[in-house]
C-alpha positions in Angstrom: -96.7 83.0 33.4 -95.9 81.3 30.1 -92.5 79.9 29.4 -90.4 81.2 26.6 -88.1 79.4 24.3 -86.2 81.7 22.1 -82.6 82.7 22.0 -81.7 80.0 24.3 -84.2 81.0 26.8 -85.8 77.6 27.6 -87.0 77.4 31.1 -87.6 81.1 31.5 -91.1 82.7 32.3 -92.0 86.0 31.0 -94.6 88.5 32.3 -95.2 92.2 32.4 -95.9 94.2 35.6 -98.0 97.4 35.5 -96.5 100.2 37.9 -97.5 103.7 38.2 -95.5 106.2 36.0 -95.3 108.4 39.1 -95.1 106.0 42.0 -94.7 109.0 44.6 -98.1 110.4 43.7 -97.0 113.8 42.7 -99.1 113.8 39.8 -102.9 112.6 39.7 -103.0 111.5 36.1 -102.7 107.6 36.9 -100.3 106.9 33.9 -98.5 103.7 34.2 -95.5 101.8 32.7 -95.4 98.1 31.7 -92.3 96.4 33.1 -91.1 93.5 31.1 -90.0 90.6 33.3 -88.6 87.3 33.3 -88.1 84.4 35.9 -86.2 81.2 36.2 -87.5 79.0 38.9 -85.3 77.6 41.6 -84.2 74.0 40.6 -84.6 72.6 44.2 -86.0 73.6 47.5 -86.9 77.2 47.0 -85.9 79.8 49.6 -86.9 83.1 47.6 -86.1 85.1 44.6 -83.1 87.2 43.7 -83.6 90.1 41.3 -80.8 90.9 39.0 -80.1 94.3 37.1 -77.4 94.9 34.5 -76.7 98.6 35.0 -76.6 101.0 32.3 -78.4 103.1 32.8 -80.4 101.7 29.9 -79.3 98.0 30.1 -81.6 95.3 28.9 -82.3 93.4 31.9 -84.0 90.4 30.3 -81.1 89.2 28.2 -78.6 90.0 30.7 -80.4 87.6 33.2 -80.4 84.9 30.5 -76.5 85.3 30.7 -76.1 85.9 34.3 -77.7 82.7 35.2 -75.0 80.7 33.7 -72.6 82.5 36.1 -74.4 81.7 39.3 -73.5 79.0 41.5 -75.5 75.7 41.5 -76.4 76.2 45.2 -77.9 79.7 44.5 -79.8 78.3 41.5 -81.2 75.5 43.6 -82.5 77.8 46.2 -83.6 80.9 44.4 -85.6 82.0 41.4 -83.6 84.4 39.3 -85.7 87.4 38.3 -84.9 90.3 36.0 -86.8 93.0 34.4 -86.2 95.8 31.7 -86.3 99.2 33.5 -88.7 101.8 32.5 -88.0 103.1 29.1 -85.7 100.2 28.2 -85.9 97.0 26.2 -89.4 95.4 26.0 -90.9 97.7 28.8 -93.3 100.4 27.6 -93.3 103.3 27.1 -90.0 103.4 25.7 -87.3 106.1 25.5 -87.2 107.5 22.0 -84.6 109.7 20.6 -84.3 111.4 17.1 -82.1 109.2 14.9 -81.2 112.0 12.7 -79.6 114.0 15.6 -76.3 112.4 16.5 -75.6 111.8 20.4 -72.7 114.4 20.4 -74.9 117.3 19.0 -76.1 119.7 21.7 -79.7 119.1 20.7 -79.7 115.3 21.4 -81.0 115.4 24.9 -83.6 118.0 24.2 -84.8 115.6 21.2 -84.9 112.7 23.5 -87.0 114.5 26.1 -89.2 115.7 23.3 -89.7 112.3 21.6 -90.0 110.4 25.0 -92.8 112.6 26.3 -93.8 112.5 30.0 -91.8 109.2 30.6 -88.7 111.4 30.5 -89.6 113.0 34.0 -89.9 109.7 35.5 -86.7 107.8 34.7 -84.3 108.7 37.5 -83.0 106.0 40.0 -85.8 106.7 42.7 -88.4 105.7 40.1 -86.6 102.4 39.2 -86.1 101.8 43.0 -89.8 102.0 43.3 -90.2 99.7 40.6 -88.1 97.2 42.6 -90.5 97.5 45.4 -93.3 96.8 43.2 -91.6 93.6 41.9 -90.8 92.5 45.4 -94.6 93.0 46.3 -95.8 91.2 43.1 -93.4 88.1 44.0 -94.8 87.9 47.3 -91.4 88.3 48.9 -91.0 89.7 52.5 -87.4 91.0 51.6 -85.7 91.8 48.2 -82.5 89.9 47.5 -80.7 91.7 44.7 -77.6 91.5 42.4 -76.8 94.8 40.7 -74.0 95.5 38.2 -72.6 98.9 37.4 -75.6 101.4 37.5 -77.6 98.5 39.0 -75.4 99.1 42.1 -76.8 102.6 42.3 -80.3 101.3 41.9 -79.7 98.9 44.8 -78.2 101.6 46.9 -81.2 103.8 46.2 -83.7 100.8 46.9 -81.9 100.2 50.3 -81.9 103.8 51.3 -85.7 103.9 50.7 -86.7 100.6 52.0 -84.0 99.5 54.6 -86.4 97.2 56.5 -87.1 95.2 53.1 -83.5 94.5 52.2 -82.3 91.0 52.1 -79.1 89.8 50.6 -77.5 92.4 48.3 -74.6 92.2 46.2 -73.7 95.5 44.5 -70.5 95.3 42.2 -69.9 99.0 41.8 -68.7 101.4 44.3 -70.0 104.6 42.8 -71.2 107.6 44.5 -74.9 107.8 43.9 -74.8 111.5 44.0 -72.2 112.0 41.4 -72.4 108.7 39.3 
């Protein structure tokens, strides 16, 4: 994974992970999403990785991770790789959510135009799909359990992941107390 040095991101590695657009296999089309990822390696004896999500929905995970790292304790940074991703449809991940710039968000046509412009990805953007992406990231990292820090909507993603994969939950910090059924 090549190191990047832009916008103060020295020491961060960037990569993409290919994940199925429909991880639950309800369609046979084999379409995929490319998840943009970043990682800052532990500075000492590594115990594992911690995955970070900024929330939103729609938050850019890569730039948030670059800022979050400075808020984490030195002990945590010595022991854990800090890993983040741009969730499907967001930031540098592809394909992207695309909305009609000529229809303002308050217009009743806005959501319909977003679905039209985004295409089939619009059917695969809910929390369970992002939680499945988190599982794909855990596997790609070679971790037995997922350690996770989720802010705002990221707390819902963490809760969704934990409900789907309780035997793979490591240390989880979910900063929001939001009912995942009502948002």
